[in-house]
C-alpha positions as CSV (number, residue, x, y, z in Angstrom):
1,M,0.0,0.0,0.0
2,I,1.1,3.6,-0.4
3,P,3.6,4.4,2.5
4,Y,1.4,6.3,4.9
5,E,4.4,7.4,6.9
6,K,5.3,9.7,4.1
7,L,2.0,11.5,4.1
8,Q,0.7,14.1,6.5
9,S,-2.7,14.1,4.8
10,M,-4.7,12.1,2.4
11,P,-3.3,11.9,-1.2
12,Y,-5.1,14.6,-3.0
13,G,-4.5,15.4,-6.6
14,G,-4.5,13.4,-9.9
15,D,-3.3,13.4,-13.5
16,Y,-1.1,16.3,-14.6
17,N,-0.1,16.4,-18.2
18,P,2.2,19.5,-18.5
19,E,3.7,18.1,-21.7
20,Q,0.5,19.3,-23.4
21,W,1.3,22.9,-22.5
22,P,4.2,25.3,-23.1
23,E,6.9,24.9,-20.5
24,E,6.7,28.5,-19.4
25,T,3.2,27.8,-18.0
26,W,4.3,25.0,-15.7
27,E,5.4,27.1,-12.8
28,K,2.1,28.9,-12.6
29,D,0.2,25.6,-12.8
30,M,2.2,24.2,-9.9
31,E,1.6,27.3,-7.8
32,L,-2.1,27.1,-8.4
33,L,-2.2,23.4,-7.6
34,E,-0.2,23.8,-4.4
35,A,-2.4,26.6,-3.3
36,A,-5.4,24.3,-3.8
37,G,-4.0,21.8,-1.3
38,I,-2.9,19.3,-4.1
39,N,-0.2,17.1,-2.7
40,T,0.0,14.2,-5.2
41,L,0.4,14.2,-8.9
42,T,0.1,11.3,-11.4
43,L,2.7,12.0,-14.1
44,N,3.7,10.5,-17.4
45,V,0.4,8.7,-18.2
46,F,0.6,9.1,-22.0
47,S,4.2,10.1,-22.9
48,W,5.5,6.9,-24.6
49,A,5.9,8.6,-27.9
50,A,7.8,11.6,-26.4
51,I,10.1,9.4,-24.2
52,Q,10.9,6.8,-26.9
53,P,11.2,8.4,-30.4
54,S,12.6,5.1,-31.9
55,E,13.5,1.6,-31.1
56,D,16.7,2.3,-29.1
57,V,16.4,5.9,-28.2
58,Y,15.0,7.1,-24.8
59,D,14.8,10.8,-23.8
60,F,13.8,11.6,-20.2
61,S,14.9,15.2,-20.2
62,R,11.5,16.7,-20.3
63,L,10.1,14.3,-17.7
64,D,13.1,15.0,-15.5
65,R,12.2,18.7,-15.5
66,I,8.6,17.9,-14.7
67,V,9.6,15.6,-11.8
68,A,12.0,18.2,-10.5
69,L,9.3,20.9,-10.6
70,A,6.8,18.7,-8.7
71,E,9.4,17.9,-6.1
72,R,10.2,21.6,-5.6
73,H,6.6,22.1,-4.8
74,H,6.6,19.3,-2.3
75,M,4.4,17.0,-4.4
76,H,4.2,13.2,-4.0
77,I,4.3,11.4,-7.4
78,V,2.5,8.5,-8.8
79,M,4.7,7.6,-11.7
80,A,2.9,6.1,-14.7
81,T,4.7,3.9,-17.3
82,S,3.1,5.6,-20.3
83,T,2.2,2.3,-22.0
84,G,-1.5,2.9,-22.4
85,A,-1.0,4.2,-26.0
86,M,1.8,3.2,-28.4
87,P,3.9,5.6,-30.5
88,A,2.9,6.0,-34.1
89,W,6.3,4.9,-35.3
90,M,5.8,1.6,-33.5
91,A,2.5,0.9,-35.2
92,H,4.1,1.8,-38.6
93,R,7.2,-0.3,-38.3
94,H,5.8,-3.2,-36.3
95,P,2.2,-3.8,-37.4
96,D,1.9,-6.9,-35.2
97,I,1.1,-4.5,-32.4
98,L,-2.1,-3.4,-34.0
99,R,-5.3,-5.0,-32.8
100,V,-7.9,-6.8,-34.8
101,D,-11.5,-6.1,-33.8
102,R,-14.4,-8.5,-33.3
103,E,-15.5,-7.9,-36.9
104,G,-12.1,-9.1,-38.1
105,R,-10.8,-5.6,-39.1
106,K,-7.2,-4.8,-38.4
107,R,-6.9,-1.4,-36.7
108,R,-4.6,1.3,-37.8
109,F,-2.8,3.7,-35.5
110,G,-5.1,5.8,-33.4
111,G,-6.9,6.2,-30.1
112,R,-5.6,4.4,-27.0
113,H,-6.0,0.9,-25.6
114,N,-4.5,0.2,-29.0
115,C,-1.9,-2.5,-28.4
116,C,-2.5,-6.2,-29.0
117,P,-1.9,-7.8,-25.6
118,N,-0.1,-10.7,-27.3
119,S,2.0,-8.7,-29.7
120,P,5.7,-9.6,-29.5
121,T,6.5,-5.9,-30.1
122,Y,4.3,-4.7,-27.3
123,L,5.5,-7.4,-24.9
124,T,9.1,-6.4,-25.6
125,Y,8.9,-2.6,-25.6
126,A,6.3,-2.0,-22.8
127,P,8.3,-3.7,-20.0
128,R,11.5,-2.3,-21.4
129,L,10.2,1.2,-21.0
130,A,9.0,0.4,-17.4
131,E,12.5,-0.8,-16.6
132,K,14.1,2.3,-18.1
133,L,11.8,4.5,-16.0
134,A,12.6,2.6,-12.9
135,L,16.3,3.0,-13.5
136,Q,15.8,6.7,-14.2
137,Y,13.8,7.4,-11.0
138,R,14.7,4.8,-8.5
139,D,16.3,7.3,-6.1
140,H,13.4,9.7,-6.0
141,E,11.7,9.4,-2.6
142,S,8.9,11.6,-3.9
143,I,7.5,8.6,-5.9
144,V,5.0,6.8,-3.7
145,A,3.5,4.5,-6.3
146,W,3.9,3.2,-9.8
147,H,0.9,3.3,-12.2
148,I,1.2,0.5,-14.8
149,S,-0.3,1.6,-18.2
150,N,-3.8,3.0,-17.9
151,E,-7.3,1.5,-17.8
152,F,-6.5,-1.8,-19.4
153,G,-9.3,-3.1,-21.5
154,G,-10.5,-3.9,-25.0
155,E,-10.3,-7.0,-27.2
156,C,-8.2,-8.4,-29.9
157,Y,-8.8,-11.3,-32.3
158,C,-5.6,-11.2,-34.4
159,E,-3.4,-14.2,-35.3
160,N,-1.0,-13.6,-32.4
161,C,-4.0,-13.7,-30.0
162,E,-5.4,-16.8,-31.7
163,K,-2.0,-18.6,-31.3
164,A,-1.7,-17.5,-27.7
165,F,-5.3,-18.7,-27.1
166,R,-4.3,-22.2,-28.2
167,T,-1.3,-22.1,-25.9
168,W,-3.5,-20.9,-23.0
169,L,-5.9,-23.7,-23.7
170,K,-3.1,-26.3,-23.7
171,G,-2.1,-25.0,-20.2
172,K,-5.6,-25.2,-18.9
173,Y,-6.9,-28.4,-20.5
174,Q,-3.7,-30.4,-21.4
175,T,-5.4,-32.4,-24.2
176,I,-7.7,-31.6,-27.1
177,A,-10.1,-34.2,-25.8
178,N,-10.5,-32.2,-22.6
179,V,-11.2,-29.1,-24.6
180,N,-14.0,-30.9,-26.6
181,A,-15.5,-32.1,-23.3
182,A,-15.4,-28.7,-21.7
183,W,-16.8,-26.9,-24.7
184,D,-19.5,-29.6,-25.6
185,T,-18.2,-29.6,-29.2
186,A,-20.4,-32.5,-30.1
187,F,-23.0,-29.7,-30.4
188,W,-23.3,-28.7,-34.1
189,G,-20.4,-31.0,-35.0
190,H,-17.7,-28.8,-33.7
191,T,-15.3,-31.5,-32.6
192,F,-11.7,-30.5,-32.8
193,Y,-8.9,-32.9,-33.6
194,D,-5.9,-30.5,-33.7
195,W,-5.1,-27.4,-31.7
196,D,-4.6,-25.4,-34.9
197,E,-8.3,-25.9,-35.8
198,I,-9.4,-23.7,-32.9
199,V,-10.1,-20.1,-33.9
200,A,-10.9,-17.0,-32.0
201,P,-14.7,-16.5,-31.4
202,S,-15.2,-13.4,-33.4
203,M,-18.0,-12.2,-35.7
204,L,-16.2,-14.3,-38.4
205,S,-16.8,-17.5,-36.3
206,E,-19.0,-18.0,-33.2
207,C,-20.2,-14.5,-32.4
208,G,-23.3,-12.7,-33.7
209,S,-26.9,-12.0,-32.9
210,W,-28.6,-15.1,-31.5
211,G,-31.7,-15.0,-29.5
212,G,-32.5,-11.3,-29.6
213,R,-29.3,-9.6,-28.6
214,D,-25.5,-9.9,-28.9
215,H,-25.4,-13.4,-27.6
216,T,-22.8,-15.9,-28.9
217,M,-23.5,-19.3,-30.5
218,F,-20.8,-21.2,-28.5
219,Q,-20.9,-19.6,-25.1
220,T,-18.4,-22.2,-23.8
221,I,-15.7,-20.9,-26.3
222,T,-16.6,-17.2,-25.7
223,L,-16.3,-17.7,-21.9
224,D,-12.8,-19.1,-22.2
225,Y,-11.8,-16.4,-24.7
226,K,-12.9,-13.7,-22.3
227,R,-10.9,-15.4,-19.5
228,F,-7.9,-15.6,-21.9
229,L,-8.1,-11.9,-22.9
230,S,-8.2,-10.9,-19.2
231,D,-5.2,-13.2,-18.5
232,S,-3.4,-11.8,-21.5
233,M,-3.6,-8.2,-20.3
234,L,-2.8,-9.3,-16.8
235,H,0.4,-10.9,-18.2
236,A,1.3,-7.6,-19.8
237,Y,0.7,-5.9,-16.5
238,D,2.9,-8.4,-14.7
239,L,5.8,-7.9,-17.1
240,E,5.8,-4.2,-16.4
241,R,5.4,-4.6,-12.7
242,D,8.2,-7.2,-12.6
243,A,10.5,-4.9,-14.6
244,I,10.0,-2.1,-12.1
245,K,10.4,-4.4,-9.0
246,K,13.6,-5.8,-10.5
247,I,15.1,-2.3,-10.1
248,I,13.0,-1.1,-7.1
249,P,12.0,-4.2,-5.0
250,G,9.8,-2.2,-2.7
251,A,8.0,-0.4,-5.4
252,Q,4.2,-0.2,-4.9
253,C,2.5,-1.0,-8.2
254,T,-1.1,-0.7,-9.3
255,T,-3.2,0.0,-12.4
256,N,-6.4,2.0,-12.5
257,M,-9.5,-0.3,-12.7
258,M,-12.9,0.9,-13.8
259,G,-15.3,-0.5,-11.2
260,V,-18.1,-2.6,-12.6
261,F,-16.2,-3.3,-15.8
262,P,-17.0,-6.3,-17.9
263,G,-13.7,-6.7,-19.7
264,L,-11.4,-7.9,-17.0
265,D,-11.7,-10.3,-14.0
266,Y,-10.7,-7.8,-11.3
267,Q,-11.0,-10.4,-8.6
268,K,-8.0,-12.1,-10.3
269,W,-6.2,-8.9,-11.2
270,A,-6.3,-7.6,-7.6
271,Q,-4.1,-10.5,-6.5
272,H,-1.3,-9.1,-8.7
273,E,-1.4,-5.5,-7.4
274,D,0.1,-4.0,-4.3
275,F,-3.1,-2.1,-3.9
276,V,-6.3,-1.6,-5.8
277,S,-7.0,1.7,-7.5
278,W,-9.9,2.7,-9.7
279,D,-11.6,5.5,-11.7
280,N,-15.1,6.7,-10.7
281,Y,-17.3,8.4,-13.3
282,P,-20.9,8.1,-12.4
283,S,-23.6,8.8,-15.0
284,P,-26.1,11.6,-14.4
285,G,-29.2,10.3,-12.7
286,Q,-27.5,7.4,-10.9
287,T,-28.6,6.8,-7.3
288,Y,-26.1,7.1,-4.5
289,A,-26.3,3.3,-4.1
290,E,-25.4,2.8,-7.7
291,I,-22.4,5.1,-7.2
292,A,-21.4,3.4,-4.0
293,M,-21.6,-0.2,-5.3
294,P,-18.4,0.0,-7.4
295,H,-16.5,1.4,-4.4
296,D,-17.5,-1.7,-2.3
297,L,-16.7,-3.9,-5.2
298,M,-13.2,-2.5,-5.5
299,R,-12.7,-2.8,-1.8
300,G,-13.9,-6.4,-2.1
301,V,-11.6,-7.4,-4.9
302,G,-8.7,-6.1,-2.8
303,G,-9.6,-8.4,0.1
304,Q,-11.6,-5.7,2.0
305,K,-8.5,-3.5,2.2
306,P,-8.5,0.2,1.4
307,F,-8.2,1.3,-2.2
308,L,-7.2,4.5,-3.9
309,L,-9.7,6.6,-5.9
310,M,-7.3,7.3,-8.8
311,E,-9.6,9.4,-10.9
312,Q,-12.8,11.3,-10.8
313,T,-13.8,14.6,-12.4
314,P,-13.9,17.7,-10.3
315,S,-16.8,19.1,-12.4
316,V,-17.9,17.5,-15.7
317,T,-17.3,14.5,-17.9
318,N,-17.2,14.8,-21.6
319,W,-18.4,11.5,-22.9
320,Q,-22.0,11.2,-21.6
321,P,-24.9,12.0,-23.9
322,Y,-25.6,15.0,-21.6
323,N,-22.6,16.2,-19.7
324,A,-24.1,17.9,-16.7
325,L,-22.0,19.9,-14.3
326,K,-21.5,18.6,-10.8
327,R,-23.6,20.9,-8.8
328,P,-21.9,22.8,-5.9
329,G,-21.1,20.4,-3.1
330,I,-21.4,17.3,-5.2
331,M,-17.6,16.9,-5.7
332,R,-17.0,17.1,-2.0
333,L,-20.0,14.8,-1.2
334,W,-18.9,12.1,-3.7
335,S,-15.3,12.4,-2.6
336,Y,-16.3,11.7,1.0
337,Q,-18.5,8.9,-0.3
338,A,-15.5,7.2,-1.8
339,I,-13.6,7.7,1.5
340,A,-16.6,6.3,3.4
341,H,-16.5,3.1,1.4
342,G,-12.7,2.5,1.7
343,S,-10.7,5.0,-0.4
344,D,-7.5,6.3,1.0
345,S,-7.2,9.1,-1.6
346,V,-9.1,11.7,-3.5
347,M,-7.7,12.0,-7.0
348,F,-8.9,13.7,-10.2
349,F,-8.6,13.5,-13.9
350,Q,-7.4,16.1,-14.6
351,M,-5.2,18.9,-13.1
352,K,-5.5,21.1,-16.1
353,R,-7.8,21.1,-19.1
354,S,-6.2,20.2,-22.4
355,I,-6.9,22.5,-25.4
356,G,-7.5,19.9,-28.1
357,N,-9.2,16.6,-29.0
358,C,-11.6,14.4,-27.2
359,E,-10.9,15.4,-23.6
360,K,-10.7,19.2,-24.0
361,Y,-14.1,19.7,-22.4
362,H,-13.5,17.2,-19.6
363,G,-13.4,18.9,-16.2
364,A,-10.2,19.9,-14.5
365,V,-8.9,21.8,-11.4
366,I,-7.4,24.5,-13.6
367,D,-9.8,25.5,-16.4
368,H,-8.9,27.0,-19.8
369,V,-9.0,30.5,-18.2
370,G,-5.8,29.5,-16.4
371,T,-6.5,31.1,-13.0
372,G,-7.9,30.2,-9.6
373,E,-11.0,32.4,-10.2
374,T,-13.4,29.6,-11.0
375,R,-16.1,27.9,-9.0
376,V,-14.5,24.5,-9.5
377,Y,-11.0,25.6,-8.4
378,R,-12.4,27.3,-5.3
379,E,-14.3,24.0,-4.4
380,V,-11.2,22.0,-4.9
381,A,-9.1,24.4,-2.8
382,S,-11.7,24.4,0.0
383,F,-11.8,20.6,0.1
384,G,-8.0,20.5,0.0
385,E,-7.9,22.6,3.1
386,E,-10.5,20.3,4.8
387,L,-8.5,17.2,4.0
388,K,-5.4,18.8,5.3
389,K,-7.1,19.5,8.7
390,L,-8.3,15.8,8.8
391,G,-4.7,14.7,8.4
392,P,-4.1,11.0,8.8
393,A,-7.3,10.4,10.8
394,V,-9.1,8.8,7.8
395,F,-6.2,6.6,6.6
396,A,-6.0,2.8,6.6
397,K,-9.3,2.0,8.3
398,E,-11.4,-1.1,7.6
399,T,-15.1,-1.5,6.8
400,K,-16.6,-4.2,8.9
401,S,-19.8,-6.0,7.7
402,S,-21.8,-9.1,8.6
403,V,-23.5,-9.0,5.2
404,A,-21.9,-10.0,1.9
405,L,-23.0,-10.0,-1.7
406,I,-21.4,-12.4,-4.1
407,F,-20.2,-10.9,-7.4
408,D,-18.5,-13.1,-10.0
409,W,-17.1,-12.1,-13.4
410,D,-17.4,-15.6,-14.9
411,T,-21.1,-15.6,-13.9
412,W,-21.4,-12.2,-15.5
413,W,-19.8,-13.2,-18.7
414,S,-21.5,-16.6,-19.1
415,S,-25.0,-15.5,-18.1
416,E,-25.1,-12.4,-20.3
417,A,-23.7,-14.4,-23.3
418,S,-26.4,-17.0,-22.9
419,A,-28.9,-17.4,-25.7
420,G,-31.9,-17.1,-23.5
421,P,-33.9,-17.0,-21.4
422,T,-34.5,-13.2,-21.7
423,Q,-33.0,-10.1,-23.3
424,D,-34.0,-8.0,-20.3
425,Y,-31.5,-9.7,-18.0
426,W,-28.4,-7.7,-16.9
427,Y,-26.1,-9.0,-14.2
428,R,-25.4,-5.6,-12.7
429,T,-29.1,-4.9,-12.3
430,E,-29.5,-8.2,-10.4
431,I,-26.8,-7.2,-7.9
432,L,-28.4,-3.8,-7.4
433,R,-31.8,-5.3,-6.6
434,F,-30.3,-6.3,-3.3
435,Y,-27.5,-3.8,-2.8
436,E,-29.6,-0.7,-3.2
437,P,-32.1,-1.4,-0.4
438,L,-29.3,-2.6,1.9
439,R,-27.6,0.8,1.4
440,Q,-30.8,2.7,2.0
441,M,-31.4,0.7,5.1
442,K,-27.9,1.8,6.3
443,V,-26.2,-1.6,6.3
444,N,-22.5,-2.1,5.6
445,V,-22.1,-4.5,2.7
446,D,-19.0,-6.4,1.6
447,I,-18.9,-7.5,-2.1
448,I,-17.0,-10.7,-2.4
449,G,-16.3,-13.5,-4.9
450,Q,-17.2,-17.1,-4.9
451,Q,-13.6,-17.9,-4.0
452,D,-13.8,-15.9,-0.8
453,D,-14.4,-17.1,2.8
454,F,-18.0,-17.0,3.8
455,S,-17.5,-17.8,7.5
456,G,-17.1,-14.3,8.7
457,Y,-20.6,-13.3,7.6
458,R,-24.1,-13.9,9.0
459,L,-25.9,-13.2,5.7
460,V,-24.6,-14.1,2.2
461,I,-26.6,-13.1,-0.8
462,A,-25.8,-14.4,-4.3
463,P,-28.2,-12.8,-6.9
464,V,-28.4,-15.0,-10.0
465,M,-25.7,-17.5,-9.0
466,Y,-25.9,-18.8,-12.5
467,M,-22.5,-20.5,-12.4
468,V,-21.4,-22.5,-9.4
469,K,-17.7,-23.1,-9.4
470,P,-16.0,-26.3,-8.0
471,G,-16.3,-26.6,-4.2
472,V,-18.5,-23.6,-3.7
473,A,-21.8,-25.4,-3.1
474,A,-20.1,-27.5,-0.4
475,R,-18.7,-24.4,1.2
476,L,-22.1,-22.7,1.2
477,E,-23.6,-25.8,2.8
478,Q,-20.9,-25.6,5.5
479,F,-21.7,-21.9,6.0
480,V,-25.5,-22.5,6.4
481,Q,-24.9,-25.6,8.5
482,A,-22.9,-23.5,10.9
483,G,-25.8,-21.1,11.3
484,G,-25.5,-18.7,8.4
485,T,-28.2,-17.4,6.2
486,F,-27.9,-17.8,2.4
487,V,-30.1,-16.3,-0.4
488,T,-30.1,-16.8,-4.1
489,T,-32.5,-16.2,-6.9
490,Y,-33.9,-17.4,-10.2
491,F,-31.4,-18.5,-12.9
492,S,-29.1,-19.9,-10.2
493,G,-27.2,-23.2,-10.1
494,F,-27.7,-23.8,-13.8
495,V,-24.1,-24.4,-15.0
496,N,-20.6,-25.4,-14.0
497,E,-17.4,-23.5,-14.5
498,H,-17.4,-24.4,-18.2
499,D,-20.9,-23.0,-18.7
500,L,-22.2,-26.5,-19.2
501,V,-25.6,-27.3,-17.6
502,T,-25.5,-29.3,-14.4
503,V,-27.9,-32.1,-15.2
504,G,-30.2,-33.7,-12.6
505,G,-32.5,-30.7,-12.2
506,Y,-32.0,-27.0,-11.5
507,P,-30.6,-25.4,-9.3
508,G,-27.9,-28.1,-9.8
509,E,-25.4,-28.3,-7.0
510,L,-27.5,-25.9,-4.9
511,R,-30.6,-28.2,-5.0
512,Q,-29.9,-29.9,-1.7
513,L,-29.1,-26.7,0.2
514,L,-32.2,-24.9,-1.1
515,G,-34.5,-27.9,-0.8
516,I,-36.2,-27.2,-4.2
517,W,-36.4,-28.3,-7.8
518,V,-36.9,-25.7,-10.5
519,E,-38.6,-27.4,-13.4
520,E,-39.0,-24.5,-15.8
521,E,-38.4,-20.7,-16.2
522,D,-41.0,-18.4,-17.7
523,A,-39.6,-15.3,-19.4
524,L,-42.1,-12.4,-19.2
525,P,-41.9,-9.7,-21.8
526,E,-41.4,-6.1,-20.6
527,G,-44.6,-4.8,-19.0
528,A,-46.0,-8.3,-18.3
529,E,-46.4,-9.4,-14.7
530,N,-47.5,-12.2,-12.5
531,H,-48.1,-11.4,-8.8
532,F,-47.5,-12.8,-5.3
533,T,-48.2,-11.6,-1.8
534,Y,-45.6,-11.1,0.9
535,H,-46.7,-10.0,4.4
536,G,-50.1,-9.1,3.1
537,V,-48.8,-6.8,0.4
538,R,-49.2,-7.7,-3.3
539,H,-46.0,-7.5,-5.4
540,P,-45.2,-8.1,-9.1
541,A,-43.4,-11.1,-10.3
542,Q,-41.4,-9.9,-13.3
543,M,-38.9,-10.8,-16.0
544,L,-38.1,-14.4,-15.0
545,C,-40.5,-16.7,-13.1
546,D,-39.2,-20.0,-11.9
547,L,-41.6,-22.9,-11.6
548,V,-40.5,-24.4,-8.2
549,H,-41.3,-27.7,-6.6
550,L,-40.6,-28.0,-2.8
551,E,-38.2,-30.7,-1.8
552,G,-38.0,-30.0,1.9
553,A,-38.2,-26.2,1.7
554,A,-41.3,-24.3,2.7
555,Q,-43.2,-21.6,0.8
556,L,-42.7,-18.4,2.7
557,D,-45.6,-16.4,4.0
558,G,-48.0,-17.8,1.5
559,A,-45.9,-16.3,-1.3
560,G,-47.2,-18.1,-4.4
561,Y,-47.9,-17.1,-8.0
562,E,-51.4,-15.7,-8.4
563,E,-51.9,-16.1,-12.2
564,D,-51.2,-18.3,-15.2
565,F,-50.9,-22.1,-15.3
566,Y,-48.4,-22.1,-12.5
567,R,-50.7,-20.3,-10.1
568,G,-50.0,-21.4,-6.5
569,M,-46.4,-22.5,-7.1
570,P,-44.0,-20.9,-4.6
571,V,-42.1,-17.6,-5.3
572,V,-40.2,-17.3,-2.0
573,T,-38.9,-20.4,-0.2
574,R,-37.0,-21.1,2.9
575,N,-35.1,-24.3,3.7
576,A,-33.8,-25.1,7.2
577,F,-30.3,-26.6,6.8
578,G,-28.4,-27.5,9.9
579,G,-28.2,-24.4,12.1
580,G,-29.1,-22.0,9.3
581,Q,-31.5,-21.1,6.5
582,A,-31.3,-21.0,2.7
583,Y,-33.7,-18.9,0.8
584,Y,-34.7,-18.8,-2.9
585,V,-36.5,-15.9,-4.7
586,A,-38.1,-17.3,-7.8
587,A,-39.0,-14.1,-9.6
588,A,-37.8,-10.5,-9.9
589,S,-40.0,-8.0,-8.0
590,D,-40.3,-4.4,-6.9
591,E,-38.2,-2.3,-4.5
592,S,-40.7,-2.6,-1.6
593,F,-40.5,-6.4,-1.7
594,Y,-36.7,-6.4,-1.5
595,R,-36.8,-4.0,1.4
596,D,-39.4,-6.0,3.3
597,F,-37.6,-9.3,2.5
598,L,-34.2,-8.0,3.5
599,T,-35.6,-6.5,6.8
600,D,-36.8,-10.0,7.7
601,L,-33.4,-11.6,6.7
602,L,-31.4,-9.1,8.7
603,A,-33.5,-9.8,11.8
604,E,-33.3,-13.5,11.4
605,A,-29.5,-13.4,10.8
606,G,-29.1,-11.3,14.0
607,T,-27.6,-8.3,12.2
608,A,-29.1,-4.8,12.4
609,P,-28.7,-1.6,10.3
610,L,-26.1,0.9,11.6
611,T,-28.8,3.4,12.5
612,E,-32.1,4.8,11.0
613,G,-33.1,8.0,9.2
614,D,-34.2,9.4,5.9
615,A,-33.4,7.2,2.9
616,D,-31.4,10.0,1.3
617,V,-28.9,9.9,4.1
618,E,-26.2,7.3,3.5
619,V,-24.4,5.8,6.5
620,T,-21.3,3.7,6.7
621,T,-18.4,3.1,8.9
622,R,-14.6,2.6,8.8
623,E,-12.5,1.6,11.8
624,D,-9.2,0.6,13.4
625,A,-8.3,-0.5,16.9
626,R,-8.3,3.2,18.0
627,A,-11.4,4.7,16.5
628,R,-14.5,4.1,14.4
629,L,-15.5,6.7,11.9
630,W,-19.3,7.2,11.2
631,F,-20.0,8.8,7.8
632,Y,-23.4,10.4,7.4
633,L,-23.8,11.7,3.9
634,N,-26.9,13.5,2.8
635,H,-27.4,13.0,-0.9
636,A,-30.6,15.2,-1.1
637,D,-30.6,18.8,-2.1
638,G,-32.5,19.7,1.2
639,E,-32.1,19.0,4.9
640,K,-32.6,15.4,6.0
641,R,-32.9,13.6,9.3
642,V,-30.7,10.8,10.7
643,S,-30.2,9.2,14.1
644,I,-26.6,9.5,15.4
645,A,-25.7,6.0,16.5
646,A,-22.6,6.8,18.6
647,A,-21.2,9.8,20.4
648,G,-17.9,11.3,19.5
649,R,-16.2,14.2,17.8
650,D,-17.1,15.8,14.5
651,L,-14.0,15.1,12.6
652,I,-14.4,18.2,10.4
653,T,-15.4,20.9,12.9
654,G,-14.2,19.4,16.2
655,E,-17.7,19.7,17.7
656,A,-18.8,17.2,20.3
657,I,-21.6,15.0,18.9
658,S,-24.1,13.2,21.1
659,V,-26.4,10.3,20.3
660,G,-29.8,11.2,19.1
661,E,-31.7,12.6,16.1
662,R,-30.0,15.2,14.0
663,T,-30.5,17.0,10.7
664,I,-27.9,17.3,8.0
665,A,-28.0,20.1,5.4
666,G,-28.4,19.2,1.7
667,R,-25.3,17.7,0.1
668,D,-23.5,17.9,3.4
669,V,-21.4,15.4,5.3
670,L,-21.0,14.6,9.0
671,I,-18.1,12.4,10.1
672,V,-18.2,11.3,13.7
673,E,-15.1,9.9,15.3
674,E,-16.1,7.4,18.0
675,S,-13.2,6.4,20.3
676,L,-12.6,2.7,20.7
677,D,-9.7,3.0,23.1
678,R,-10.3,0.7,26.0
């Protein structure tokens, strides 16, 4: 993790690209940034072409001057390796580095994320540049972290990737017979007899519209190719990381992730990073729970350790359909929200607005006017002063929770690639059905993977646990047997790790734990509904309706379908298993159902919300052995009420805070430090 002993206050700053500006402007920039409380700069993110003008020539003179300037102004540095976009000469002289898209078209030079992850040229020059940078700056104590490339992502279907895919498959499956078994190649006569017969699943082969949206025809192949692409980029990351650590063994390396991003398996990636970092760019209109969920996901992939917020905009994005300004107070509110969910930094893209191309209207601390006389600059400076006063009080604290949501990239990939049962299914939406009411109810939530330990939780929820990986069903049975509460939903337990259906009846390996058999699933078109009653309230049954037979489980609270030929079949079931309970929700429903259902589950599991108050006030905690921080964040425009759960000190103002009801102004934040010293 970033060496906290070097920091007197939270890392505050972000991407600075002075190479885009005349050198005579740099000093003024730095004075403005320092005056705004900026203490950390991410440098050198897209300078590959400037540093390396040809195969064997490296020129660090300009970067040396930038680093020296930052150090004179007492800045900590996150040094990037610049490999997020190749130089034009490299693409021109070494075309193997150019990607081939899903349609089979070979890219030309342009954009970013533009290197084939299996190109020999890329895999030679990228780690070589990382090593050169480490050699150049190994003695600079100002560098607190190394930023590998930038926002890894994208796909490639070129010949190099196709060959590497075959090698990856040989390592995974050993024999071509095992590949045929894992992929069910008897279907449609796809049996392979030689490794060279295997091709990438692009639009020229297995991809294409099937079943109403962009499903694939051979999901088994597509799933492994997604895993392969994620692993390929991870290998590229590892090469750069290892090149740096060869020169600087104690270097702290990361790359900026992108939250709920479908392209890479971040649960696997996080194991290769010294700390997790990510870029937060909410869309206009998202709820505070939708914004919070990726924070908890990033904390979760890092093993529930703090992460760094590497990027956010101080004001406006430039790639949304409608790029609304962050209203006054929102930057501060969302920055504290990140801290509340585990961030140990507040960083921005970008320090200064560029004058050209696709990010020239993206927000920045220093606007095109070039002065500190802007609303955004004043807000940034005010918040910088606030963070300076907080000092290290908010560093390195954990979030503790007795409730966990299972999120799994393989399940995401395989379930959304499936040809059926409905085009209205989206994995992220299914997670939010449970996450959002839990946040509104003021419950800390850990987001974990199937590989993680369940034993520390009282309640584990796995929305659409479509894929059940080896050993997971047995571990869930142990968790419930020991007194835990487990919940899953429709479209769960259907397939194994190869996306092959587990025969013997749905929900497959979860059938014994749940005490049910799912005979069929009815996909309802948009606007169509069945209904059921829970605690005397009628709720819709939407999207997918499982037809469930009880095999030891009980139908809950009379909750059965009210219409159609499966009228009377159960919608919500509970199965007593050892010392715990396992629940199944057979259909999607409305917000009020999930809130009532979760209220019952929390009570049964013996875990309570942190406190109570208006739904617009988000509450979460972080703690260490010395203190617990209570974050109360009002996401509404106007004043809202909340119950203060523990007495302590207002960390921002120093005011003594007592237990009891309190109002918080619109878009304002209260942080109460509760002493835990015994």
